N, C-alpha and C positions, 0 to 999 in steps of 0.2 A: 472557567472559571470552577466549576467542580470538580477538575483534576487538580487546582490548586489547592482547593479546600481538601480532599481528600488528601493531598502527599504531607498538611500541614497539622492534620488532624494527630492528635498522640495516639501508640498502644500497638496494637493488632489488629489486624480483621474487627473480629468483636468490638475491640476497642472505639476504632474507628466509625463502627455502623451506629453502636450508644451513641459518640459523639455525634454524629449527623442525624440523629433524629431527634438529640437535643436541640441542636441546634436550628432544625426546623420547628421542632415545637416551641422556643424561644422567639423567632421570627413571627409567626403567624399569632403568638398572645400579644406581641409587641404590635400587631398591625389591628388585631380585633380588640384592644384594650385601650390604645392609645391612637393611631392614626387614623382609622376610621370613623370614631365619635368626635374627633377635630374637625375633621374630612365632611361630615354628616353635613352642617348647618351650610354646608359651603356652595352643597349639590341643588341645580335648579328641579330635581324631583319633585321635593316633597313642598312647592308651590301651590296652593289650592288658588284659580282665579274664579270669580261669579262674575258672570257677564248679568 
């Protein structure tokens, strides 16, 4: 998979490095600001039960 991404990024080595860093930042931001907040209420870790 990483080889496929590397081959399809435009530019030489500096362009591919910049593109891959931008791709990592974009995926991380998507996970941090969209996926994890949506998933948080569905996880059982924040349920407090008092007996």
